[in-house]
C-alpha positions as CSV (number, residue, x, y, z in Angstrom):
1,M,-56.8,76.8,21.6
2,R,-54.7,79.3,23.8
3,P,-56.6,81.7,26.2
4,V,-56.7,85.4,24.6
5,H,-54.3,88.0,26.5
6,R,-56.4,90.7,27.6
7,P,-54.7,93.5,29.4
8,P,-55.7,94.6,32.7
9,A,-58.6,96.9,32.9
10,A,-58.1,100.6,33.3
11,P,-59.6,102.3,36.3
12,P,-62.8,104.3,35.9
13,L,-61.9,107.7,34.7
14,R,-62.7,110.6,37.1
15,W,-62.4,113.1,34.4
16,R,-64.5,111.4,31.8
17,P,-66.4,114.7,31.1
18,L,-63.1,116.6,30.3
19,W,-61.9,113.9,28.3
20,T,-65.1,113.4,26.4
21,G,-65.2,117.2,25.7
22,I,-61.4,117.0,24.4
23,G,-62.5,114.1,22.0
24,V,-65.4,116.1,20.6
25,A,-63.4,119.0,19.9
26,L,-60.6,116.9,18.2
27,M,-63.6,115.6,15.9
28,L,-64.9,119.1,15.3
29,F,-61.5,119.9,14.4
30,T,-61.3,117.1,12.0
31,L,-64.6,117.9,10.5
32,W,-63.3,121.4,10.0
33,M,-60.0,120.5,8.5
34,A,-61.7,118.1,6.2
35,L,-64.2,120.5,4.8
36,R,-62.0,123.9,4.4
37,P,-61.2,124.2,0.5
38,D,-57.5,123.7,1.2
39,P,-56.5,122.7,4.6
40,G,-52.9,123.3,3.7
41,V,-51.7,120.1,5.6
42,T,-49.9,117.6,3.4
43,L,-47.1,115.1,3.6
44,A,-44.8,115.3,0.8
45,V,-44.4,111.4,0.4
46,P,-46.3,109.0,-1.9
47,A,-49.6,108.3,-0.2
48,G,-49.4,111.0,2.3
49,D,-52.9,112.0,2.2
50,K,-53.9,108.5,2.9
51,L,-51.0,108.3,6.0
52,L,-52.7,111.6,7.3
53,H,-56.2,109.8,7.2
54,A,-54.7,106.6,9.0
55,F,-53.0,108.8,11.5
56,T,-55.9,111.1,12.2
57,F,-58.4,108.2,12.7
58,A,-56.0,106.0,14.8
59,V,-55.7,109.1,17.2
60,L,-59.5,109.5,17.3
61,S,-60.1,106.0,17.8
62,G,-57.4,105.5,20.4
63,W,-58.6,108.7,22.1
64,W,-62.2,107.3,22.6
65,G,-61.1,103.9,23.2
66,N,-59.2,105.5,26.3
67,V,-62.3,107.3,27.3
68,Y,-64.4,104.0,26.9
69,P,-61.8,101.3,27.8
70,G,-64.3,98.1,27.7
71,L,-63.9,95.7,25.0
72,R,-67.5,96.3,23.5
73,A,-67.4,100.4,24.0
74,R,-64.1,100.2,22.2
75,R,-65.8,98.5,19.2
76,L,-68.6,100.6,19.2
77,A,-66.2,103.8,19.4
78,A,-64.4,102.4,16.4
79,L,-67.7,101.8,14.4
80,G,-68.4,105.4,15.4
81,C,-64.9,106.6,14.0
82,L,-65.6,104.4,10.7
83,L,-69.2,106.3,10.3
84,F,-67.3,109.5,11.0
85,G,-65.0,108.9,8.2
86,V,-67.6,108.2,5.8
87,F,-69.7,111.0,6.8
88,I,-66.9,113.3,6.3
89,E,-66.6,112.0,2.6
90,L,-70.0,112.3,2.0
91,A,-69.9,116.0,3.3
92,Q,-66.8,116.4,0.9
93,W,-68.8,114.9,-2.1
94,L,-71.6,117.6,-1.5
95,D,-69.0,120.4,-1.0
96,P,-66.9,121.3,-3.8
97,P,-64.1,121.7,-4.6
98,R,-63.4,119.1,-2.1
99,D,-64.4,115.5,-3.4
100,A,-65.0,112.3,-1.9
101,D,-62.5,109.3,-2.1
102,A,-63.4,105.5,-1.0
103,L,-59.8,105.0,-0.6
104,D,-59.7,107.5,2.2
105,V,-62.3,105.7,4.0
106,L,-60.1,102.5,3.6
107,A,-57.0,104.6,5.3
108,D,-59.5,105.7,8.2
109,A,-60.4,101.8,8.6
110,A,-56.7,101.2,8.7
111,G,-56.0,103.7,11.2
112,I,-58.5,102.6,13.4
113,A,-57.4,98.9,13.3
114,L,-54.1,100.2,14.3
115,A,-55.7,101.9,17.1
116,L,-57.3,98.9,18.2
117,V,-54.2,96.8,18.2
118,L,-52.5,99.8,20.2
119,L,-55.2,99.9,22.5
120,R,-54.2,96.4,23.9
121,T,-51.0,97.8,25.2
122,P,-50.2,100.3,27.8
123,L,-51.4,102.8,25.4
124,G,-55.0,102.0,26.1
125,R,-54.3,103.4,29.6
126,V,-52.9,106.8,28.8
127,L,-55.7,108.8,29.9
128,A,-56.0,106.7,33.1
129,G,-52.4,107.3,33.7
130,V,-52.5,111.1,33.4
131,E,-55.5,111.0,36.0
132,R,-53.1,108.9,38.3
133,L,-50.0,111.4,37.8
134,V,-52.0,114.4,38.1
135,G,-54.3,113.4,41.0
136,R,-51.2,112.8,43.2
């Protein structure tokens, strides 16, 4: 059996409260956009709505995976993002003219899975890199 390659751990974030606040703002913005009657954001490609869901949840999960870089913390953040996606769909179901779509949650999950893969690359240490560059 081959050993599993793990990227080097990111150093602890000095500005974690700032990064957490930005993450909460991203989630509130996502919720606001999801509950607007017509958010006016579309991709003129087949399955554009699903691509937007996947992209949005890849960004959210990637953000939280940078804020909380441990493997267990990243898994919990991914689960939290998935539950957030389910919450959005339930809220849309209760808020006409929006409607719930189970495929949206599947697209959210695909974005989260993509983020978990990308977090194993240098993208998993972006915020630590920003702190290192700005802190010089």
